[in-house]
Every structure is written in structure tokens, then in C-alpha cells.
N, C-alpha and C positions, 0 to 999 in steps of 0.2 A: 708798752713793751720796752724792757730795758735793753739798750744797745750794748752789744758785747764789744769790748776793746781787746784785740788780740796782741800778744807780744811774742813773736817768734825768734827773738834774739836773746841769747843768754848774756846777762850782764857780766862784764862791760863791753861785750862785742858790739861792733858798729857796722859790720858787714857779714852777710850770710848768703850762701848760694847752695842750692840743692835741687835735685830732680823734683818735678811736680808730682805730688802724690797721686798715683793712679786710681786709688780707691775713692777719691773725691768725686761726688756727683752733685749733690745739692748742699748749700751752706746757708745759714741764717745771715741776714744783714749784719755787718760788723765793720769796725774801723780798726786802724792799727795804732800801736803805741809809739807815735812820733817817729815813723820811718816811711821812706818811699819804697813801694814794692813794684818791681818790674817782673811781669810774668810772660814767658815766652812759650807758646804752644805750637809745636810742629805737627801735632795730631790732636784730634778731638773736635767735637761739635756740641752745639748748645747755645746758651745765652749767658752773657756776663753783664750784670747790672751794676752800674757805677752812678751813684747819686740819682737814683730813680730813672736813669737812661739805660735802655737795653741795647747791648751790642751783640750782634750775631757773631759766633765764633767761626770764622772762616780761616782755618789754619793753612799755612803758617802765619802766625800773628803775634804781636807783642802788645800787652796791655800795661798801662802805666797808672798806678793807683797812688795818689798823693796822700800824705799822712792825715789830712783832714777829711778825706772822702769816705763815704759808706759804700760797700759793695757786697755782692754775693753771687754765687755760681749756680747755674742750672745746666749741668752737662748731660748730654744724651748718648755719649759714647766715651770709651776709655781715652783719657788724655795722656799725652806724652810731651814733655818739655822741661822747663827749668823755672825756678823762682829765685829772684835776686832781690835782696833786702839791703837798703843803704840808709844809714843814719847820717844826720848832718855832721856828727862828730868825725866820721870817716872823711868826709869832704874837707872839713876844716883842718884836719891833721895831715891831709895828703899833700905831698910835695909838688905833685903835678897839678898846677892851677887849672889846666884845661878840663880836668874831670868835672869840676864844679860847673863850668860853662856848658858842658855837654848834658849834665843832669838837668840844669835849668832849662836848656833848650828842649830836651825831651819831655819835661814835665808840662809843656804846653799842650801835649797831645794826650788823648785817652787810649788810642790804639794806633798801631802802625802795621801795615801789611809787609811781610818779609818776602824777598825774592831769593836771596842767596842762602838757602837753608843749610847747605853743606858747610859753608864757612862758619855760620853762626853756631851750628851744632858743635863744630870742632872747637871753637873758642870757649863755649860753655863747658864742654867736657874737660878742657885743659884747666879752666878756672876752678871747677869743682875739685879736680885732682890736686891742684896746687894748694887751694885754700884748706883742704882737709888733711894735708900732709903734716906729719909731726914737726918737720923743720920747714914750716911755711915761709916762703920768701915774699916779703911785703912788696918789694919792687916788682916782682913778677905778677903778683895779684893786681897791683895797680895798673900795670901795663896791659894785662888781659882785660880788666874791667874797662879801661879806656878804649880798647879795640872793640869790645862789644857795644859800648855806648855809641861810638863813632859809626859803627856798622848800622845800628838801628836808626840813629839820627839821619844817616845818609839815605835811608829808605823812606823817611818821613816827608810828607808833602806839606810845606808851609802854606799859610793862608795867602801870603803875598810873596813875591820873589825878592831876593836880595835884602832880606831884613837882617839888620845887625843883631848880635846877641844883646840881651837886656843890659841896661846900665846898672852899676853897682847899687845906686840909690833905689832903683826899681826892685832889684832883688831883695834888698833889705826891707822894703815896703811889703813885698809879697810874703817874706818870711814872718814879719810881724802878724800879718793877716792869717797865715796858715797855722800859727800857734794856737789860735782860737781860745786864748785865755780870756780875752775881752774884745769883742767886735763892737765898734762904735761908729755910728753914722755921721762921721765928721772927718774930712780930709785934713783939716787943721789939727785935729787931735793927733793923727799919725805923723804929720809934719813936725809937730813939737817933739814927739818921741824920737824922731830921726834927726833932730837938730837942724832942720832946714825950713824953708818957707813952703806954703802950699803951691806957690807958683813954680818953684824948683821941682817939687815932687810931681806936679802935673806935667812939666816938660820932660822929666825922666820917663814917665809912663808913656807919653806920646812917642818918644824916641824908641822905646823898647817894644811896645805892642800896638802903637797907633791908637791908643785909647786914653781918655782923660783919667786922672786919678780917681775921680768920682765914679767913673764907669767900672774901673778895676775894683774899687771898694764895693760897689753895688753888686757886682758879680759874686763876691765872697759873702756878702750879707744875705743875698737871696738864696744861695746854696745852703748856708747854715740855717736860715729860717725854714726852708723846705725840709731839711733834715729834722729840725725840732718839731715841725708839724706832723711829720710822718712817724717818727720814732719815739716821741715823748708825749706826755699828756699836758704839757705846759699850755696855759691859755694864751690867746693872742695878746692880751694885755701884758702878761709876763714876758713874752718874747719881745714885745715893743720896748718894754722897760730895759731888758737886757742890752738892747742895741742903742739905747740913748734917745729914743723918740719921745717927744713931749707928751704924746698921748696915743692911745690905741688907734684912734681914727686917722692920725697922720701916718702911722705904720701901715694901716689897711690900704690907704690911697697909694702909698709907696709900693707896696707889694703888688697891687693890681696894675699899676703903671708898668711894672717890669714883667708881669706874668699873665696879664689879661684875666686874672682870677683874684678873688679875695682870698685871704688866708683860710677862711672857713670853707670856701668852695674847693680850694686845693686839698685841704685835709680830707674832706668828704669823698673826693674823687680818687684818692690814692690808696 
């Protein structure tokens, strides 16, 4: 099955916000063309699947779908909410540096339960109105976006308390991995690309998310390997070669160590 890649942004737009389409019920697995999608539903029931993990839709809820992830919907009642799409170019060109940090923090999560529905509804309504205005004020758009992100981040429950926002080096590392142009099973490979040492990269990952650089890398490798096994017909040997493993047997052992299944078993059971 060929995986669909959707692009909901008109070139050269880098931000879009709109009401969630009420006619949506079931969608095919797809990924997005290099943008982060934040979906806020204050009504609706069903299941949202992200990277083969099913999440029950218990509205009000916010879902965060990163650009490298595959997702699809199975809705059982009429949805109400908003869809917010953000490209990296918007964050890079935004004068408010805190927005990038909020986006990075929020992208750690797949879903966030919302408590203050009235406030979030109001903020989204204002953002939709301002963004669609003929004389759109970019400063107001950025301010409303920051308020929405801060509100959702404030509702998110972190894995541990008092964790600092990720270090710039960690963010650059994760950005390289999320580009998915070439995933390689080597921390040293990415350290060279980032003009640093494997030791520095490992320290940045430990500080940001309390994981080693190899653990962060393996998380991305495994997610992508699972996507390839589910949504493509590539052989195990081809996938192993894509990720720089010396041979298929090495990749099979690696995959089983991280998932308790061989690639063949995983493909058969999905």
C-alpha cells in the first residue's frame, strides 16, 4: 500500500488554522508534508491512531502529530474543534523565540487532555478570525498562537517534574532525525553532521530528555522501521541497508531487542 502524504498548506504558507471538518469519519493512514499538526477536539468520539498506537478520543483533547508520523481517524460521532498546522519556517521567522520552545515542548506528547475549554475555544476563534482577515496582523497571530500553545502545554503532564526545556543541540539532533531523508544507526554520524562530538551530543540528550543519544536515535529508527514494515513492501534486508546495518541479521537482533518481536513477526501481526 502506497502511503499518502498530505499537504494542507498553500505554498508558501507556513501556518494554517481552520475548524475541524465535521464530515470526517474514517481516513486512510497518511503523513504530512513536513509540518506539525495540532488537532483540538472539544466534541467527538472514536479512535485516533498515531504510528500504530490507538488513542481513544475523550474530548476535550488535543492531539499532536509530528511531521514524520503516520496517523488516521476512526470517528464514531460528529467532531467539533480546530486544526492548527505549523511549518518550521514559521517558527524560524517568528520574532518571539518562546514559540519555538513551546512547540518543542508540546511535540513530546501525542495527546493532552484539556480542562479550560471555554478559554481555548475563545483563543482558537480569535486566531481563525485574525488569520483569515484580509489585513492579517502577524504580531496578533503570533500572540494568539503563543497563548494557545502555552495553554495546551500548561495542561500537559510531563514524565518527570521540573524538567528543563531541551538544549539547542538536542533540538538540532531531533530535527535532523525528523527530516527522515536518511536515518543511520550511528550517533557518531549525527554528531559529525552537527559539528560536535558523540559525548557532547549524548550529554545534550541526557539533559533534555534524560535519555542517551543512542536511545533517542533508536526511538526514531524503530518508529520508521515499523512504518516501513506496515506501509511498504520493502524487505527486511532493504530496510537494514537503509539504516546502515552491516547485514540483515544484525538489524533483526536490534529490532527484536527493542520490540520483543522480529521484523517479520511485527509485519505479520500488524
